[in-house]
C-alpha positions in Angstrom: -85.2 37.2 74.9 -85.8 38.5 78.4 -84.7 35.2 80.0 -81.6 34.9 77.9 -80.5 38.3 79.0 -81.5 37.6 82.6 -79.6 34.3 82.6 -76.9 35.4 80.2 -73.5 37.0 80.8 -73.1 39.8 83.4 -72.5 42.3 80.6 -75.8 41.4 78.8 -77.6 41.5 82.1 -76.0 44.8 83.1 -77.0 46.4 79.8 -80.6 45.1 80.1 -81.2 46.3 83.7 -80.4 49.6 85.2 -77.9 49.8 88.0 -80.6 50.3 90.6 -82.5 47.3 89.5 -79.5 45.1 89.8 -78.8 46.3 93.3 -82.4 45.8 94.2 -82.3 42.2 92.9 -79.0 41.6 94.7 -80.7 42.9 97.9 -83.6 40.6 97.4 -81.4 37.6 96.7 -79.3 38.4 99.8 -82.5 38.6 101.9 -83.8 35.3 100.5 -80.5 33.6 101.2 -80.6 34.8 104.8 -84.3 33.7 105.2 -83.6 30.3 103.8 -80.6 29.9 106.1 -82.6 31.0 109.1 -85.5 28.6 108.2 -83.1 25.7 107.8 -81.5 26.4 111.1 -84.9 26.6 112.8 -86.1 23.4 111.2 -82.8 21.7 112.0 -83.2 22.6 115.7 -86.8 21.5 115.7 -85.9 18.3 114.0 -83.1 17.6 116.5 -85.5 18.1 119.4 -88.0 15.8 117.8 -85.4 13.1 117.2 -84.3 13.3 120.8 -87.9 13.0 121.9 -88.4 9.9 119.7 -85.2 8.4 121.0 -86.2 8.9 124.6 -89.6 7.3 123.9 -88.0 4.3 122.2 -85.6 3.9 125.1 -88.4 4.0 127.7 -90.5 1.6 125.6 -87.5 -0.7 125.1 -86.8 -0.7 128.9 -90.4 -1.5 129.6 -90.4 -4.3 127.1 -87.3 -5.8 128.5 -88.8 -5.7 132.0 -91.9 -7.5 130.7 -89.8 -10.1 128.9 -87.8 -10.7 132.1 -91.0 -11.1 134.1 -92.4 -13.6 131.6 -89.1 -15.5 131.6 -89.2 -15.8 135.4 -92.8 -16.9 135.3 -92.0 -19.5 132.7 -89.1 -20.8 134.7 -91.3 -21.1 137.8 -94.0 -22.9 135.7 -91.4 -25.4 134.3 -90.1 -26.1 137.9 -93.7 -26.6 139.1 -94.4 -29.0 136.2 -91.2 -30.9 136.8 -92.1 -31.2 140.5 -95.6 -32.4 139.7 -94.3 -35.0 137.2 -91.8 -36.3 139.8 -94.6 -36.5 142.4 -96.9 -38.3 139.9 -94.1 -40.8 139.0 -93.5 -41.5 142.7 -97.2 -42.0 143.3 -97.5 -44.3 140.2 -94.4 -46.2 141.3 -95.9 -46.7 144.8 -99.2 -47.9 143.4 -97.5 -50.3 141.0 -95.4 -51.6 143.8 -98.6 -52.1 145.9 -100.2 -53.9 143.0 -97.2 -56.1 142.5 -97.0 -56.9 146.2 -100.7 -57.7 146.3 -100.3 -60.0 143.3 -97.2 -61.7 144.8 -99.0 -62.2 148.1 -102.1 -63.6 146.6 
């Protein structure tokens, strides 16, 4: 019965509570609304700061990672060039040896 009057129409509530009690509850509700608003604003500011911090860390990490990838790509490119050069030298050496063998067979 208490809850139905508490949650019921303003007339039922007004008849159940005295005027001072209603004003007291309104004051409490107003205070709670202001506290909730203040806490939400504080948390929102804190959350914004944390998000910016995380974004900065991600940016730094991403920049560092891109730098490392670039260095690895350069090293890989140099390695490919070295391998190609060594293959060319080996082919030339083998061709020279084969020619020497052929010349030796032909002259024999």
